[in-house]
C-alpha positions as a printed Julia matrix, in Angstrom:
169×3 Matrix{Float64}:
  60.71  -144.14    6.59
  63.63  -147.04    5.89
  60.93  -149.52    5.09
  59.47  -147.52    2.72
  62.52  -146.87    0.87
  62.39  -150.93    0.79
  59.01  -151.4    -0.57
  59.92  -149.21   -3.52
  63.23  -150.91   -4.68
  62.97  -153.44   -7.71
  62.89  -156.96   -5.57
  66.38  -158.53   -6.0
  66.43  -161.86   -9.45
  67.37  -164.9    -7.88
  69.62  -166.97   -9.94
  68.24  -169.71  -11.59
  69.87  -173.3   -10.44
  70.13  -175.43  -13.79
  68.53  -178.9   -13.34
  72.2   -181.15  -13.07
  70.13  -184.35  -15.63
  69.9   -181.38  -18.06
  73.95  -180.52  -17.9
  74.78  -184.46  -18.16
  72.25  -184.76  -21.74
  74.16  -181.24  -22.43
  77.49  -182.77  -22.17
  76.9   -186.29  -23.48
  75.46  -185.54  -26.98
  78.3   -182.85  -26.72
  80.88  -186.34  -26.29
  78.73  -187.92  -28.54
  79.57  -185.4   -31.53
  83.21  -185.17  -30.22
  83.53  -188.85  -30.5
  81.55  -189.42  -33.59
  83.56  -186.83  -35.55
  86.7   -188.31  -34.06
  85.84  -192.11  -35.39
  85.13  -190.39  -39.11
  88.38  -188.5   -39.35
  90.35  -191.29  -38.67
  88.28  -193.55  -40.68
  88.77  -191.74  -43.26
  92.52  -191.05  -43.3
  93.44  -194.79  -42.78
  91.31  -195.71  -45.55
  93.02  -193.25  -47.33
  96.6   -194.04  -46.72
  95.49  -198.12  -47.19
  94.55  -197.05  -50.82
  97.36  -195.3   -51.55
 100.18  -197.47  -49.79
  99.08  -200.51  -51.56
  96.87  -199.32  -54.57
  95.44  -203.3   -54.03
  92.81  -205.13  -51.94
  94.39  -206.57  -48.95
  91.07  -208.83  -48.77
  91.48  -211.32  -52.38
  90.0   -215.04  -53.61
  92.47  -217.66  -52.25
  95.29  -217.57  -53.93
  96.78  -220.65  -56.0
  99.95  -221.58  -54.16
 103.47  -222.45  -56.81
 106.86  -223.75  -55.67
 109.8   -222.51  -57.98
 112.39  -224.68  -59.08
 113.13  -228.3   -57.83
 110.03  -229.73  -55.77
 112.67  -230.78  -53.43
 115.25  -228.42  -53.77
 113.2   -224.84  -54.59
 116.0   -222.81  -56.46
 120.29  -223.06  -56.73
 121.74  -220.04  -57.7
 124.97  -218.61  -58.09
 125.04  -215.38  -55.96
 127.89  -212.69  -55.77
 128.5   -212.52  -59.14
 130.7   -215.05  -61.43
 133.68  -214.91  -59.7
 131.97  -215.07  -56.0
 131.73  -218.8   -55.19
 128.7   -218.03  -52.98
 125.49  -220.6   -53.63
 122.18  -219.57  -52.1
 119.24  -222.71  -51.78
 116.2   -220.61  -51.55
 112.19  -222.29  -51.9
 110.25  -219.79  -53.1
 106.25  -219.86  -53.04
 103.91  -217.65  -55.26
 100.05  -217.5   -54.35
  98.99  -216.93  -57.72
  95.9   -214.81  -59.26
  93.74  -217.99  -59.9
  91.56  -215.53  -62.53
  94.33  -215.02  -64.42
  94.03  -218.07  -65.99
  96.91  -217.26  -69.49
  98.8   -218.29  -66.65
  97.1   -220.34  -65.07
  95.27  -224.04  -66.72
  93.62  -226.15  -63.92
  95.21  -224.52  -60.64
  98.78  -224.99  -62.32
 101.25  -223.02  -64.01
 101.05  -222.61  -67.84
 104.33  -223.62  -68.99
 105.12  -219.92  -70.6
 104.54  -217.93  -67.28
 106.42  -220.51  -65.04
 109.5   -220.5   -67.75
 108.65  -216.41  -67.0
 108.7   -216.41  -63.78
 111.47  -218.27  -63.2
 113.7   -216.13  -65.85
 112.68  -213.46  -63.52
 113.52  -214.89  -60.34
 116.62  -216.17  -61.76
 117.25  -212.59  -62.87
 116.95  -211.0   -59.66
 118.67  -213.59  -57.19
 121.76  -213.09  -59.6
 122.39  -209.99  -59.39
 121.41  -208.96  -56.0
 124.64  -208.17  -53.19
 125.44  -210.64  -50.96
 124.56  -207.61  -48.34
 120.75  -207.69  -49.28
 120.45  -211.1   -48.37
 120.48  -210.57  -44.86
 117.35  -211.7   -43.02
 116.24  -208.15  -42.34
 115.84  -207.42  -45.76
 114.28  -210.42  -47.3
 110.67  -208.63  -47.15
 112.36  -205.88  -49.69
 113.91  -208.89  -51.77
 109.94  -210.34  -51.92
 108.4   -207.49  -52.84
 110.7   -207.26  -55.62
 110.68  -210.38  -56.88
 106.45  -209.71  -56.66
 106.74  -206.68  -58.23
 109.06  -207.85  -61.16
 106.76  -210.55  -61.68
 103.57  -208.6   -62.18
 105.11  -206.59  -64.56
 105.85  -209.71  -66.73
 103.01  -211.85  -66.81
 100.24  -208.52  -65.91
  99.71  -206.51  -62.48
  97.42  -208.36  -60.02
  98.84  -212.13  -60.97
 100.88  -212.92  -58.06
  99.0   -211.79  -55.2
 102.41  -212.47  -52.56
 105.74  -214.29  -52.59
 107.11  -216.46  -49.56
 110.66  -218.19  -48.49
 110.01  -221.37  -46.9
 114.09  -222.21  -46.84
 117.37  -220.13  -47.29
 120.67  -221.11  -47.42
 123.6   -218.9   -48.53
 127.01  -220.69  -49.14
């Protein structure tokens, strides 16, 4: 009778083994989807941050390089106020936008644009404090010169400002 009970019982189903190839394929698909999502997120965040931080394209046509002041000496200016006897001899080169025809003729500065650039630059250099002329703060000085000259000549006129020599006495 014991044998009869076993024959009447329902057969026990064995658990099916999943094929390792199917598991690997599923993991690869999940990994690819995850990598694509992360890549999309990072790219959109970087593009948004780049547009918000600079507001201007980093890629542009090659600019026209213009040295300010005397060809050999550059610009010599009294800094630190009238009573201070400190002088700054600085070489400044500006990368100008060649598309701004109001400022350039035959890749040379128009006299009006040159006068405006020199006036703005000298005004900044005369009013800057001595401690702001520290080498660590030169990037801030270049950005200020670029921003102020662009206000005077029109936005996008100056691509970049380079300081090629810097002597403070």
